N, C-alpha and C positions, 0 to 999 in steps of 0.2 A: 482784525482779520475779517474780511467780508464773507458772506455766505458762500459765494462761488469758490473762494479759496478753501474753505472748510469742506465743501462738497467734493472738490477735486482731491483734497488730501484723503478723504474717506474712500473715494473711488480707487485711489492708488494704494490703499491698504492701511492708512493710519486710523484704525478703528478705536483707539484708546480714548479719544475725546467724546464728550457727551454732546449730542446734537441739540441745538436750540429748538424752540418751538417753531420758528420760521423754517429751519432746515427740515424738521420733521414734516411740516406742511408741504414743503416743496417736494420732498421725496415721495410723500403719499400721493400728491397730484401727478407726479411724473409716472408713478406706477399705475395709477388710474388711466392715464393717457395711453400707456403701453398696452394695457389689457383691452381698452376700447379700440385701439388700432388693430390689434389681433382679431377682434370680433368683426371689425369692418372688412378685413382681408377675407375672413371666412364668408361673410355675406357676399362680397364681390365674386368669390369662387362659385357660390351657389347660384348667384344671378347669372353668371356666364354659362353655367350648365343648363339652367332653366330658360335662359333668354331666347333660345331658338324654338322652343315649344310653343304651340298655339292652343294647347288645351286650356280650358277655362281655369282649372285648378292651378296649373302652373303660372298662368298670368296673374291670378290673385296672390299666389305665393311671392312672385317677383314684386308686386306692388307692396306687399307687407314688408319684404326685405328692404325695399327702397325707403319706406318710411322709417324703419329701424335704423338704417344707415344714416339718414338725415338727422335723426335724433342723436345718434352717436357723434356725428360731426359737430353738432351744436354743443354737446357736452364737452368734447375735446377743446373746442374754441374757448369755452368758459373756463376750463381748467388752465389753459395756457394764459388766459387773461389774469387769472388769480396768481399764477406764478410770477408774471411780469409785475403785478401790483405789489407782491411781497418784496421782490427784488428792488423795485423802485423805492419803497418805503425805507428799506435798509440802506440804500445808497444815499437817500436824503439825510438819514441820521448820521451817516459817516461824513457827509459834506458839512453838516452843522457842527459836528465835533471838530473837524479840521478848521473851520472858520473860528471857532472859539479858541482853539490853540493859537491860531494866527493873531487874534486880537490880544490874547494874553502876552504873546511874544512881543508884539508891537508896544504894548503898555510897558513891559519890562524894559524894552530898549529905550523908550522915552524917559523912563525914570533912571536910566543908567545902570541897570542891573545886568545887562547883556553887553 
């Protein structure tokens, strides 16, 4: 069973199984992404409120919020990359396992066991 299936089962309510380290990492990263996206939404609201003002204090605040928003965007991109990397490694493991089973089946067929 791949991580996606386990994650979907957990989302649908099958909480009895123990998550693997990879699943825990993915869930942690997804939660991190959600919190950072919420913060980005807050920043965009503040920037829209302060955007029309021409006071120096407000302009500096908008610049500060813009820098924070850019940093959050980079963090989110990094977390998404980590999630893809974990899923890719798991899919590669599954592919190797299927190839091994196929080779064993082929050998058994050649020897006349199947």
